[in-house]
C-alpha positions as CSV (number, residue, x, y, z in Angstrom):
1,X,2.4,-22.0,-0.7
2,X,-0.2,-22.8,1.9
3,X,1.2,-20.1,4.3
4,X,0.1,-17.2,1.9
5,X,-3.1,-18.9,1.2
6,X,-3.9,-18.8,5.1
7,X,-2.2,-15.8,6.0
8,X,-3.8,-13.1,3.2
9,X,-7.3,-14.0,4.2
10,X,-6.3,-13.6,7.8
11,X,-4.8,-10.3,7.2
12,X,-7.6,-9.0,5.1
13,X,-10.3,-10.1,7.3
14,X,-10.1,-7.1,9.7
15,X,-10.4,-4.6,6.6
16,X,-13.2,-6.3,5.1
17,X,-15.0,-6.4,8.5
18,X,-14.2,-2.9,9.3
19,X,-15.2,-1.6,5.9
20,X,-18.5,-3.3,6.1
21,X,-19.0,-1.8,9.7
22,X,-18.3,1.6,8.4
23,X,-20.7,1.7,5.4
24,X,-23.3,0.5,7.8
25,X,-22.6,2.8,10.5
26,X,-20.2,5.5,9.0
27,X,-21.3,8.4,11.9
28,X,-18.6,7.4,14.6
29,X,-16.0,7.4,12.0
30,X,-17.0,10.5,10.3
31,X,-16.8,12.2,13.7
32,X,-13.5,11.1,14.4
33,X,-12.2,12.0,11.1
34,X,-13.8,15.6,10.6
35,X,-11.2,17.4,12.6
36,X,-8.4,15.9,10.7
37,X,-10.0,16.5,7.2
38,X,-10.8,20.1,8.3
39,X,-7.0,20.6,8.9
40,X,-6.0,18.8,5.7
41,X,-8.7,20.3,3.4
42,X,-6.9,23.6,2.3
43,X,-3.7,21.5,1.2
44,X,-5.7,18.8,-0.7
45,X,-6.1,19.0,-4.5
46,X,-9.3,20.1,-5.9
47,X,-10.0,16.6,-7.4
48,X,-9.8,15.0,-3.9
49,X,-13.2,15.1,-1.9
50,X,-13.2,17.0,1.3
51,X,-16.4,16.0,2.7
52,X,-15.7,13.6,5.8
53,X,-18.7,11.5,5.0
54,X,-17.4,10.9,1.5
55,X,-13.9,10.0,2.5
56,X,-15.1,7.8,5.2
57,X,-17.3,6.1,2.6
58,X,-14.4,5.9,0.0
59,X,-12.1,4.5,2.7
60,X,-14.6,1.8,3.6
61,X,-14.9,1.0,-0.2
62,X,-11.2,0.6,-0.5
63,X,-10.9,-1.6,2.6
64,X,-13.7,-4.0,1.4
65,X,-12.4,-4.0,-2.3
66,X,-8.7,-4.5,-1.6
67,X,-9.2,-6.7,1.4
68,X,-11.3,-8.9,-0.8
69,X,-8.6,-9.1,-3.6
70,X,-6.0,-9.7,-0.9
71,X,-8.3,-12.7,0.7
72,X,-8.8,-14.5,-2.8
73,X,-5.2,-13.8,-3.6
74,X,-6.0,-11.7,-6.8
75,X,-3.5,-8.6,-7.2
76,X,-2.1,-9.3,-3.6
77,X,0.8,-6.8,-3.7
78,X,-1.4,-3.9,-4.9
79,X,-4.3,-4.7,-2.5
80,X,-1.7,-4.7,0.3
81,X,-0.4,-1.5,-0.9
82,X,-3.9,0.1,-1.0
83,X,-4.5,-1.3,2.4
84,X,-1.4,0.2,3.8
85,X,-2.2,3.6,2.2
86,X,-5.8,3.3,3.9
87,X,-4.9,2.3,7.2
88,X,-2.4,5.1,8.1
89,X,-5.0,7.9,8.0
90,X,-7.4,5.6,9.7
91,X,-5.1,5.1,12.5
92,X,-4.1,8.7,12.9
93,X,-7.8,9.8,13.0
94,X,-8.8,6.8,15.1
95,X,-6.3,6.4,17.7
96,X,-4.8,9.7,18.6
97,X,-3.3,8.5,22.1
98,X,-1.2,11.6,22.2
99,X,-4.4,13.8,22.7
100,X,-5.4,11.7,25.6
101,X,-5.1,13.0,29.5
102,X,-6.6,10.2,31.1
103,X,-3.8,7.4,31.6
104,X,-6.1,4.4,30.8
105,X,-7.7,6.0,27.9
106,X,-4.4,6.9,26.6
107,X,-2.9,3.3,27.2
108,X,-5.9,1.7,25.2
109,X,-5.6,4.1,22.3
110,X,-1.8,3.5,22.2
111,X,-2.5,-0.1,22.1
112,X,-5.0,0.1,19.1
113,X,-2.5,2.6,17.5
114,X,0.3,-0.1,18.0
115,X,-1.9,-2.9,16.8
116,X,-2.7,-1.0,13.5
117,X,1.2,-0.3,13.0
118,X,1.8,-4.1,13.3
119,X,-1.0,-4.6,10.7
120,X,0.7,-1.9,8.6
121,X,4.0,-4.1,8.9
122,X,2.1,-7.1,7.7
123,X,0.9,-5.3,4.7
124,X,4.2,-3.7,3.7
125,X,5.6,-7.4,3.9
126,X,2.7,-8.7,1.7
127,X,3.3,-5.8,-0.5
128,X,6.7,-6.8,-1.4
129,X,6.3,-10.7,-1.3
130,X,6.9,-11.8,-4.9
131,X,6.1,-15.4,-4.0
132,X,9.5,-16.7,-5.0
133,X,9.4,-15.1,-8.5
134,X,12.2,-12.6,-9.4
135,X,11.6,-9.0,-8.8
136,X,10.5,-6.7,-11.6
137,X,14.0,-5.1,-11.6
138,X,15.6,-8.7,-12.4
139,X,13.0,-9.4,-15.1
140,X,13.6,-6.0,-16.7
141,X,17.4,-6.5,-16.9
142,X,16.8,-10.2,-17.9
143,X,14.7,-9.1,-20.7
144,X,17.0,-6.3,-21.8
145,X,20.0,-8.7,-22.0
146,X,17.9,-11.0,-24.0
147,X,17.0,-8.2,-26.3
148,X,20.4,-7.2,-26.7
149,X,21.5,-10.6,-27.7
150,X,18.8,-11.2,-30.0
151,X,19.5,-7.6,-31.7
152,X,23.1,-8.4,-31.6
153,X,22.8,-11.4,-33.5
154,X,20.5,-9.6,-36.1
155,X,22.5,-6.5,-36.4
156,X,26.3,-7.6,-35.4
157,X,26.4,-4.4,-33.3
158,X,26.4,-6.2,-30.0
159,X,28.3,-3.7,-28.1
160,X,26.4,-0.4,-29.0
161,X,22.9,-2.1,-28.9
162,X,23.6,-4.0,-26.1
163,X,25.0,-1.5,-23.8
164,X,22.1,0.8,-24.6
165,X,19.6,-1.6,-23.7
166,X,21.3,-2.6,-20.4
167,X,21.4,1.0,-19.7
168,X,17.8,1.2,-20.4
169,X,17.0,-1.9,-18.2
170,X,19.0,-0.4,-15.3
171,X,17.2,2.9,-15.6
172,X,14.0,1.0,-15.4
173,X,15.1,-1.0,-12.6
174,X,16.4,2.1,-10.6
175,X,13.1,3.9,-11.1
176,X,11.1,0.9,-10.0
177,X,13.4,0.8,-7.0
178,X,13.3,4.4,-6.3
179,X,9.4,4.4,-6.7
180,X,9.2,1.5,-4.0
181,X,11.4,3.5,-1.9
182,X,9.4,6.6,-2.0
183,X,6.1,4.7,-1.4
184,X,7.4,3.0,1.7
185,X,9.0,6.4,3.0
186,X,5.7,7.8,2.7
187,X,4.1,5.0,4.3
188,X,6.6,5.1,7.2
189,X,6.5,9.0,7.7
């Protein structure tokens, strides 16, 4: 659809530009991110880098890579999720309007914060957009039903095998839906 071909690159452009700008001049972002990283460092797993410079560079790379994938319509749902995960800490670190005392500065930061929240909303929509194709849950249930029909023809045990396959398909669907719910909950909080 033409809307997706236009909207995805438009949504991705801010991330690609921001990622490139960050790689070329990381210092302002490192300074903004440092206080939050210092607070979060003790609770981060050992495998996660805790150097502000490294994290800012990784974030820039994610924005460029995922933004590019979204812009060219390759893995758009995964790219949107990666960008959504990237924009949350960027927004919190970059636009802490709640810490500002000057009304004009507070209003400006709040506007930027809300802009990023709006972009996050667009990313969530892009992440759940199936382009008119059935969801993974529906495809899993359909595949389980077809498999049950085929095995019942071969074994003559339609009820037992079919019921077990339907239960398995339902479990897979519930796990996928639960996983998406957890991801969206984590993004929203």
